[in-house]
Biopython code that builds the backbone (N, CA, C, O; Angstrom):
import numpy as np
from Bio.PDB.StructureBuilder import StructureBuilder

atoms = [
    (1, "MET", "N", (114.023, 93.061, 120.072)),
    (1, "MET", "CA", (113.555, 93.947, 119.030)),
    (1, "MET", "C", (113.042, 95.233, 119.683)),
    (1, "MET", "O", (112.434, 95.206, 120.753)),
    (2, "ALA", "N", (113.299, 96.346, 119.020)),
    (2, "ALA", "CA", (112.840, 97.657, 119.481)),
    (2, "ALA", "C", (111.745, 98.153, 118.548)),
    (2, "ALA", "O", (111.781, 97.915, 117.341)),
    (3, "GLU", "N", (110.767, 98.849, 119.130)),
    (3, "GLU", "CA", (109.689, 99.416, 118.320)),
    (3, "GLU", "C", (109.414, 100.826, 118.818)),
    (3, "GLU", "O", (109.289, 101.054, 120.021)),
    (4, "GLU", "N", (109.322, 101.766, 117.892)),
    (4, "GLU", "CA", (109.086, 103.165, 118.247)),
    (4, "GLU", "C", (108.108, 103.763, 117.252)),
    (4, "GLU", "O", (108.146, 103.449, 116.062)),
    (5, "THR", "N", (107.230, 104.629, 117.746)),
    (5, "THR", "CA", (106.267, 105.315, 116.892)),
    (5, "THR", "C", (106.610, 106.795, 116.846)),
    (5, "THR", "O", (106.874, 107.417, 117.875)),
    (6, "TYR", "N", (106.604, 107.347, 115.644)),
    (6, "TYR", "CA", (106.955, 108.750, 115.414)),
    (6, "TYR", "C", (105.802, 109.462, 114.726)),
    (6, "TYR", "O", (105.088, 108.859, 113.925)),
    (7, "ARG", "N", (105.617, 110.735, 115.030)),
    (7, "ARG", "CA", (104.636, 111.556, 114.315)),
    (7, "ARG", "C", (105.337, 112.179, 113.113)),
    (7, "ARG", "O", (106.445, 112.703, 113.225)),
    (8, "VAL", "N", (104.671, 112.113, 111.965)),
    (8, "VAL", "CA", (105.231, 112.642, 110.720)),
    (8, "VAL", "C", (104.186, 113.544, 110.074)),
    (8, "VAL", "O", (103.029, 113.150, 109.930)),
    (9, "SER", "N", (104.589, 114.754, 109.685)),
    (9, "SER", "CA", (103.643, 115.669, 109.044)),
    (9, "SER", "C", (103.796, 115.642, 107.529)),
    (9, "SER", "O", (104.883, 115.424, 106.994)),
    (10, "GLY", "N", (102.666, 115.871, 106.853)),
    (10, "GLY", "CA", (102.678, 116.001, 105.398)),
    (10, "GLY", "C", (102.268, 114.769, 104.618)),
    (10, "GLY", "O", (102.128, 114.839, 103.397)),
    (11, "MET", "N", (102.070, 113.636, 105.289)),
    (11, "MET", "CA", (101.694, 112.420, 104.570)),
    (11, "MET", "C", (100.187, 112.417, 104.316)),
    (11, "MET", "O", (99.400, 112.696, 105.221)),
    (12, "SER", "N", (99.785, 112.098, 103.067)),
    (12, "SER", "CA", (98.354, 112.118, 102.767)),
    (12, "SER", "C", (97.896, 111.056, 101.765)),
    (12, "SER", "O", (96.701, 110.952, 101.486)),
    (13, "CYS", "N", (98.826, 110.268, 101.219)),
    (13, "CYS", "CA", (98.427, 109.323, 100.174)),
    (13, "CYS", "C", (99.328, 108.086, 100.176)),
    (13, "CYS", "O", (100.290, 108.003, 100.940)),
    (14, "GLU", "N", (98.999, 107.135, 99.312)),
    (14, "GLU", "CA", (99.775, 105.896, 99.224)),
    (14, "GLU", "C", (101.211, 106.163, 98.777)),
    (14, "GLU", "O", (102.129, 105.460, 99.200)),
    (15, "HIS", "N", (101.411, 107.158, 97.937)),
    (15, "HIS", "CA", (102.773, 107.514, 97.526)),
    (15, "HIS", "C", (103.591, 107.952, 98.735)),
    (15, "HIS", "O", (104.772, 107.621, 98.839)),
    (16, "CYS", "N", (102.975, 108.687, 99.639)),
    (16, "CYS", "CA", (103.647, 109.111, 100.870)),
    (16, "CYS", "C", (104.092, 107.887, 101.671)),
    (16, "CYS", "O", (105.224, 107.816, 102.151)),
    (17, "VAL", "N", (103.186, 106.940, 101.800)),
    (17, "VAL", "CA", (103.477, 105.709, 102.538)),
    (17, "VAL", "C", (104.673, 104.997, 101.920)),
    (17, "VAL", "O", (105.593, 104.592, 102.631)),
    (18, "GLN", "N", (104.662, 104.847, 100.616)),
    (18, "GLN", "CA", (105.745, 104.150, 99.925)),
    (18, "GLN", "C", (107.077, 104.882, 100.077)),
    (18, "GLN", "O", (108.108, 104.248, 100.302)),
    (19, "SER", "N", (107.064, 106.196, 99.958)),
    (19, "SER", "CA", (108.301, 106.982, 100.061)),
    (19, "SER", "C", (108.919, 106.873, 101.448)),
    (19, "SER", "O", (110.117, 106.627, 101.584)),
    (20, "VAL", "N", (108.096, 107.057, 102.475)),
    (20, "VAL", "CA", (108.594, 106.996, 103.848)),
    (20, "VAL", "C", (109.066, 105.580, 104.175)),
    (20, "VAL", "O", (110.125, 105.401, 104.777)),
    (21, "THR", "N", (108.292, 104.590, 103.785)),
    (21, "THR", "CA", (108.664, 103.197, 104.044)),
    (21, "THR", "C", (109.991, 102.854, 103.382)),
    (21, "THR", "O", (110.856, 102.239, 104.006)),
    (22, "LYS", "N", (110.155, 103.242, 102.137)),
    (22, "LYS", "CA", (111.389, 102.950, 101.399)),
    (22, "LYS", "C", (112.607, 103.540, 102.101)),
    (22, "LYS", "O", (113.613, 102.854, 102.281)),
    (23, "GLU", "N", (112.525, 104.799, 102.495)),
    (23, "GLU", "CA", (113.666, 105.452, 103.143)),
    (23, "GLU", "C", (113.979, 104.832, 104.503)),
    (23, "GLU", "O", (115.144, 104.604, 104.828)),
    (24, "LEU", "N", (112.948, 104.559, 105.292)),
    (24, "LEU", "CA", (113.181, 104.000, 106.623)),
    (24, "LEU", "C", (113.721, 102.576, 106.559)),
    (24, "LEU", "O", (114.533, 102.190, 107.399)),
    (25, "LYS", "N", (113.288, 101.795, 105.584)),
    (25, "LYS", "CA", (113.776, 100.412, 105.467)),
    (25, "LYS", "C", (115.249, 100.345, 105.082)),
    (25, "LYS", "O", (115.876, 99.294, 105.214)),
    (26, "GLN", "N", (115.800, 101.448, 104.611)),
    (26, "GLN", "CA", (117.219, 101.476, 104.265)),
    (26, "GLN", "C", (118.110, 101.665, 105.493)),
    (26, "GLN", "O", (119.323, 101.473, 105.413)),
    (27, "LEU", "N", (117.518, 102.038, 106.625)),
    (27, "LEU", "CA", (118.310, 102.219, 107.840)),
    (27, "LEU", "C", (118.748, 100.853, 108.372)),
    (27, "LEU", "O", (117.988, 99.888, 108.302)),
    (28, "PRO", "N", (119.964, 100.769, 108.899)),
    (28, "PRO", "CA", (120.477, 99.495, 109.413)),
    (28, "PRO", "C", (119.599, 98.930, 110.529)),
    (28, "PRO", "O", (119.258, 99.635, 111.479)),
    (29, "GLY", "N", (119.243, 97.667, 110.404)),
    (29, "GLY", "CA", (118.505, 96.982, 111.451)),
    (29, "GLY", "C", (116.994, 97.107, 111.385)),
    (29, "GLY", "O", (116.289, 96.444, 112.145)),
    (30, "VAL", "N", (116.479, 97.948, 110.486)),
    (30, "VAL", "CA", (115.026, 98.120, 110.398)),
    (30, "VAL", "C", (114.407, 96.862, 109.792)),
    (30, "VAL", "O", (114.806, 96.411, 108.719)),
    (31, "GLU", "N", (113.429, 96.309, 110.498)),
    (31, "GLU", "CA", (112.783, 95.075, 110.070)),
    (31, "GLU", "C", (111.375, 95.304, 109.538)),
    (31, "GLU", "O", (110.915, 94.572, 108.661)),
    (32, "GLN", "N", (110.686, 96.320, 110.064)),
    (32, "GLN", "CA", (109.309, 96.569, 109.642)),
    (32, "GLN", "C", (108.973, 98.041, 109.812)),
    (32, "GLN", "O", (109.418, 98.691, 110.758)),
    (33, "VAL", "N", (108.174, 98.558, 108.875)),
    (33, "VAL", "CA", (107.697, 99.938, 108.930)),
    (33, "VAL", "C", (106.193, 99.913, 108.689)),
    (33, "VAL", "O", (105.728, 99.365, 107.689)),
    (34, "ASP", "N", (105.437, 100.505, 109.604)),
    (34, "ASP", "CA", (103.983, 100.608, 109.463)),
    (34, "ASP", "C", (103.596, 102.080, 109.498)),
    (34, "ASP", "O", (103.888, 102.782, 110.466)),
    (35, "VAL", "N", (102.938, 102.545, 108.439)),
    (35, "VAL", "CA", (102.524, 103.939, 108.338)),
    (35, "VAL", "C", (101.016, 104.026, 108.552)),
    (35, "VAL", "O", (100.250, 103.286, 107.935)),
    (36, "ASP", "N", (100.599, 104.932, 109.426)),
    (36, "ASP", "CA", (99.181, 105.203, 109.676)),
    (36, "ASP", "C", (98.876, 106.604, 109.155)),
    (36, "ASP", "O", (99.153, 107.599, 109.826)),
    (37, "LEU", "N", (98.306, 106.674, 107.957)),
    (37, "LEU", "CA", (98.004, 107.976, 107.350)),
    (37, "LEU", "C", (97.007, 108.770, 108.185)),
    (37, "LEU", "O", (97.176, 109.975, 108.375)),
    (38, "THR", "N", (95.980, 108.110, 108.679)),
    (38, "THR", "CA", (94.944, 108.794, 109.447)),
    (38, "THR", "C", (95.524, 109.444, 110.698)),
    (38, "THR", "O", (95.210, 110.592, 111.013)),
    (39, "GLY", "N", (96.359, 108.715, 111.398)),
    (39, "GLY", "CA", (96.958, 109.231, 112.626)),
    (39, "GLY", "C", (98.212, 110.046, 112.405)),
    (39, "GLY", "O", (98.683, 110.725, 113.317)),
    (40, "GLY", "N", (98.763, 109.986, 111.191)),
    (40, "GLY", "CA", (99.993, 110.713, 110.901)),
    (40, "GLY", "C", (101.196, 110.166, 111.642)),
    (40, "GLY", "O", (102.076, 110.915, 112.066)),
    (41, "THR", "N", (101.225, 108.838, 111.793)),
    (41, "THR", "CA", (102.331, 108.224, 112.519)),
    (41, "THR", "C", (103.022, 107.141, 111.695)),
    (41, "THR", "O", (102.464, 106.589, 110.746)),
    (42, "VAL", "N", (104.252, 106.864, 112.098)),
    (42, "VAL", "CA", (105.042, 105.790, 111.509)),
    (42, "VAL", "C", (105.613, 104.974, 112.663)),
    (42, "VAL", "O", (106.248, 105.520, 113.565)),
    (43, "THR", "N", (105.387, 103.674, 112.628)),
    (43, "THR", "CA", (105.950, 102.788, 113.638)),
    (43, "THR", "C", (107.057, 101.977, 112.986)),
    (43, "THR", "O", (106.862, 101.346, 111.947)),
    (44, "VAL", "N", (108.227, 102.007, 113.625)),
    (44, "VAL", "CA", (109.406, 101.335, 113.083)),
    (44, "VAL", "C", (109.854, 100.254, 114.060)),
    (44, "VAL", "O", (110.086, 100.526, 115.238)),
    (45, "ALA", "N", (109.973, 99.029, 113.560)),
    (45, "ALA", "CA", (110.500, 97.922, 114.348)),
    (45, "ALA", "C", (111.913, 97.638, 113.846)),
    (45, "ALA", "O", (112.146, 97.506, 112.645)),
    (46, "SER", "N", (112.848, 97.548, 114.785)),
    (46, "SER", "CA", (114.249, 97.341, 114.410)),
    (46, "SER", "C", (114.925, 96.404, 115.401)),
    (46, "SER", "O", (114.456, 96.205, 116.521)),
    (47, "ALA", "N", (116.036, 95.838, 114.957)),
    (47, "ALA", "CA", (116.784, 94.911, 115.797)),
    (47, "ALA", "C", (117.279, 95.602, 117.066)),
    (47, "ALA", "O", (117.272, 95.006, 118.143)),
    (48, "GLU", "N", (117.704, 96.843, 116.942)),
    (48, "GLU", "CA", (118.208, 97.651, 118.052)),
    (48, "GLU", "C", (117.509, 99.004, 118.011)),
    (48, "GLU", "O", (117.026, 99.404, 116.952)),
    (49, "PRO", "N", (117.440, 99.724, 119.132)),
    (49, "PRO", "CA", (116.856, 101.066, 119.106)),
    (49, "PRO", "C", (117.583, 101.957, 118.091)),
    (49, "PRO", "O", (118.805, 101.895, 117.958)),
    (50, "LEU", "N", (116.814, 102.780, 117.382)),
    (50, "LEU", "CA", (117.379, 103.668, 116.368)),
    (50, "LEU", "C", (117.615, 105.064, 116.932)),
    (50, "LEU", "O", (116.857, 105.538, 117.778)),
    (51, "ASP", "N", (118.655, 105.705, 116.463)),
    (51, "ASP", "CA", (118.909, 107.106, 116.789)),
    (51, "ASP", "C", (117.832, 107.935, 116.093)),
    (51, "ASP", "O", (117.628, 107.804, 114.886)),
    (52, "VAL", "N", (117.148, 108.780, 116.844)),
    (52, "VAL", "CA", (116.059, 109.578, 116.289)),
    (52, "VAL", "C", (116.533, 110.462, 115.137)),
    (52, "VAL", "O", (115.751, 110.766, 114.236)),
    (53, "GLU", "N", (117.788, 110.875, 115.150)),
    (53, "GLU", "CA", (118.306, 111.715, 114.067)),
    (53, "GLU", "C", (118.428, 110.928, 112.760)),
    (53, "GLU", "O", (118.269, 111.497, 111.680)),
    (54, "LEU", "N", (118.708, 109.632, 112.850)),
    (54, "LEU", "CA", (118.715, 108.789, 111.647)),
    (54, "LEU", "C", (117.310, 108.683, 111.067)),
    (54, "LEU", "O", (117.117, 108.758, 109.854)),
    (55, "VAL", "N", (116.336, 108.509, 111.950)),
    (55, "VAL", "CA", (114.940, 108.429, 111.515)),
    (55, "VAL", "C", (114.521, 109.762, 110.905)),
    (55, "VAL", "O", (113.893, 109.794, 109.847)),
    (56, "ARG", "N", (114.867, 110.858, 111.569)),
    (56, "ARG", "CA", (114.546, 112.196, 111.067)),
    (56, "ARG", "C", (115.135, 112.407, 109.670)),
    (56, "ARG", "O", (114.462, 112.942, 108.789)),
    (57, "GLY", "N", (116.371, 111.995, 109.468)),
    (57, "GLY", "CA", (117.028, 112.140, 108.171)),
    (57, "GLY", "C", (116.339, 111.338, 107.081)),
    (57, "GLY", "O", (116.191, 111.815, 105.956)),
    (58, "ALA", "N", (115.917, 110.121, 107.408)),
    (58, "ALA", "CA", (115.234, 109.277, 106.422)),
    (58, "ALA", "C", (113.874, 109.863, 106.052)),
    (58, "ALA", "O", (113.499, 109.880, 104.879)),
    (59, "VAL", "N", (113.139, 110.341, 107.047)),
    (59, "VAL", "CA", (111.831, 110.953, 106.798)),
    (59, "VAL", "C", (112.004, 112.219, 105.963)),
    (59, "VAL", "O", (111.227, 112.473, 105.043)),
    (60, "ASP", "N", (113.019, 113.006, 106.287)),
    (60, "ASP", "CA", (113.319, 114.228, 105.531)),
    (60, "ASP", "C", (113.675, 113.890, 104.081)),
    (60, "ASP", "O", (113.239, 114.576, 103.157)),
    (61, "GLU", "N", (114.452, 112.851, 103.890)),
    (61, "GLU", "CA", (114.847, 112.416, 102.543)),
    (61, "GLU", "C", (113.618, 112.026, 101.713)),
    (61, "GLU", "O", (113.600, 112.199, 100.494)),
    (62, "ALA", "N", (112.607, 111.505, 102.384)),
    (62, "ALA", "CA", (111.362, 111.132, 101.701)),
    (62, "ALA", "C", (110.491, 112.352, 101.399)),
    (62, "ALA", "O", (109.518, 112.257, 100.651)),
    (63, "GLY", "N", (110.850, 113.507, 101.989)),
    (63, "GLY", "CA", (110.105, 114.738, 101.716)),
    (63, "GLY", "C", (109.099, 115.124, 102.782)),
    (63, "GLY", "O", (108.203, 115.929, 102.530)),
    (64, "TYR", "N", (109.240, 114.555, 103.973)),
    (64, "TYR", "CA", (108.293, 114.819, 105.056)),
    (64, "TYR", "C", (109.055, 115.258, 106.300)),
    (64, "TYR", "O", (110.285, 115.298, 106.303)),
    (65, "GLU", "N", (108.312, 115.586, 107.357)),
    (65, "GLU", "CA", (108.957, 116.122, 108.552)),
    (65, "GLU", "C", (108.570, 115.323, 109.785)),
    (65, "GLU", "O", (107.392, 115.075, 110.043)),
    (66, "LEU", "N", (109.591, 114.925, 110.543)),
    (66, "LEU", "CA", (109.362, 114.264, 111.819)),
    (66, "LEU", "C", (108.966, 115.336, 112.824)),
    (66, "LEU", "O", (109.667, 116.337, 112.972)),
    (67, "VAL", "N", (107.846, 115.135, 113.519)),
    (67, "VAL", "CA", (107.347, 116.106, 114.487)),
    (67, "VAL", "C", (107.816, 115.686, 115.869)),
    (67, "VAL", "O", (107.623, 114.540, 116.274)),
    (68, "SER", "N", (108.426, 116.605, 116.587)),
    (68, "SER", "CA", (108.934, 116.284, 117.926)),
    (68, "SER", "C", (107.820, 116.213, 118.937)),
    (68, "SER", "O", (108.070, 115.953, 120.114)),
]
sb = StructureBuilder()
sb.init_structure("model")
sb.init_model(0)
sb.init_chain("A")
sb.init_seg("    ")
for serial, (resi, resn, name, xyz) in enumerate(atoms, 1):
    if name == "N":
        sb.init_residue(resn, " ", resi, " ")
    sb.init_atom(name, np.array(xyz, "f"), 0.0, 1.0, " ", f" {name:<3s}", serial, name[0])
structure = sb.get_structure()
């Protein structure tokens, strides 16, 4: 299993958590998504390492921005 933590800007409420989680869980192989609003991070656990551009696209689709 692979686990990676990403910084995401713009998240501030439970709706943000739900939106980001929903989009990321649609990516192939994603098993778990943990959002930390206070830290502005999202940790994604997946069967295989994910392409960062796939993660960026899912976060963007949710209305937020992946910070490099």
